[in-house]
N, C-alpha and C positions, 0 to 999 in steps of 0.2 A: 303253389295257385290255385288261383284265380275265379273260384266258380259261376259265371254268371247266371238266374231261374231269368224262366224265359220272358218272361212281364220285365225283369229288368232293362236284358237286351234289345227286346222291343223294341224301348225305350228307349233307353241311343243309341237307336240306330235312328229313331222318327227322329229326335233332337242332332245327330248330322246331316239326313239328309236335307235338316230346313236352314240350315247352319250355307251347306251347302250348298243347295240352289239362290240364296241371300247375298251366294259369293260371286254367284255365276251372275250373278239380276248388275253388282254391283252396286248391294246395298250395303254401306259400310255404317251403322250409325254411331253418331258419337256417347259418348258416356261422359260428362264432367266430373267430375269429382275434384274433395279439393286438396286434398294430400295424396293423389298419389300426379295426379294434373302437373305441375310443378316439376314432377324427375320424370317425365314420359317426352322421345326426340321428337316428338312431331307440335309438342306445346301452340311453337310460335304458327304452325299451317292447323290449326282441328281449331273449324266456324266460322273460319275462309274463304276458302269452298266451297262454290259454288252445291243447288241443294243438285239433286240429280241423277243417275247411273251414269257410271262413268260406260267412256265409251275409247273405247281403242281403235285407230284406224282417221284418218285425214277429218278432218275439218268435213268439207264437203259430204260427204261418207254420212257423216252425225245429221243429216236435214234433211 
């Protein structure tokens, strides 16, 4: 059994909250790495996508 202390648990919750807010906002930053990028399934798309948030819906809704 793993037991987390109060500060560790609070830090983990804070990190998860921040990550979920970023994902909800459509924030997916690239992190280029010469070692892992060539093996990544998104190798040909990463960096070619436009900057900004992911908007789900028709183009007219995004304007």
